[in-house]
N, C-alpha and C positions, 0 to 999 in steps of 0.2 A: 426250813431255812437251809440253804446250801452252804456246806463247810468246805472251804478251799484250802489246799495245801499251802504252807508258808511261802514257797516260791511264787505260786500263783497270786497270793495276796500282795506280795511286793510288786509283781507285774501290774496288777490292777491299780494299785496306788500310783504307780508311775503313769499309767494311762490316764488316770484321773487328773494328775498334776498337769500332764500335757494338754488335756482337754480344757482345764481351767485357764491355762496360759493362752490357748487359742481363743477362748471366749473373751478374755481380757483384751487381746489384740483387736478383735472385732469391735468391742465396746469402745476402745480408745479411738477407733477410726469412725465412730459415729453410727455403728450398726447395733440395733437392739437384738437380743438373743433370748430364746426360750430354752431353759434347761429342764430336761425330763429326767427324773430319778425314780427308779423302782423302789418304793418304800415298804412294800409288803407283798409276799407271794404265798399262795396256798396251793398245794398240789404241784404237779410238774409244770414248769414254765421254761421258756427258752433262755432266760437270764434270771439271775437271782437278785436279791435285795442289794441295793447300792449301784446297780448298773445305771449308766448315764448316757444321755444323748443330747446334743445341742441342736437346735433348729434355727436356721437363719431366715430372714424375711424372704429370700429368693427361693426357699424350699430346700436348700442344701442341708445335709445332716453331717454332724461330727459325732462319731461314736455310734453305738447301737444299743437298743434294749431288747433285741432278739429277732428283728426282721418280720417278714410276713405281714398279714393284715393288721396285727396289733400295732406294729410300728407305723403303718399307713394311717390308721385311725388316730393315733396320738399325734402324728405329724399334722394332720388336718386341724386338730384342736389347738395345737401349739401355734400354727399360723394364724388362727383366729385370735388367739391371745395376743400375739405380736402386733397384729394389724388393727384390731378393734378394741379388745377388752383391756389390755395392759394390766392384768392382774394375775394372781396365782390361782391354780385350781387343782384339785385332786380328782383323779379319774380311775375307775376300776374297769378292767377288761376281763371278760370271761372267755377263756380259750377252749371251751367245749360247747359253745352255743352253735346253733345252726349256721350262722354267718361264718364263724371260725372254721367249722368243719368243711364247708363248701370251699373256702379259700385256703385250706391246708393247715390251719392253726389247730391241730388236733392234740396239743400237749395235754389238754384236759384240766389245767389249773386256772388260777385267777391271779392277776397282777394288779396291784394298786400303785399308781404313779402320781408323783407330784410334778406339775408343770409350773415352773417359776419364770416370771417375766423379769428379765434382766435388762434394764434400759441402758442405752449407750451413755457414755459420759456426757454427751450433749443433752440427753433426756433424763438425767438422774432425777429420781423422785426426791422430794424434800420432805422433811418431817411435817406431818399434818395433812399430806395429800392422800 
């Protein structure tokens, strides 16, 4: 787990607050959002636990979980969740596999991320769905 200095922790909290405000703005305008959160890391990774990124149905991203092909892979999964599945999913990305090495993701660690489907206010899930 990465330990951040106090000033950096405050900056991260502010970034999270701004990200959540942006997500709410999109949801109020009728846009579903997928929120990706790094929930566990092992070994060296581009971002630590708690890093967040939002994906919009048009493929735009807000925030980052580290870039490279790990972000591209998670973006593809998030878009599938937004368009078809409309559910939450946990995904683990290995950053030392052959695919990662070829694309420059040579951090060598593993990231587990939660992808959450956040429906727009027009598509709010109701209890029992």
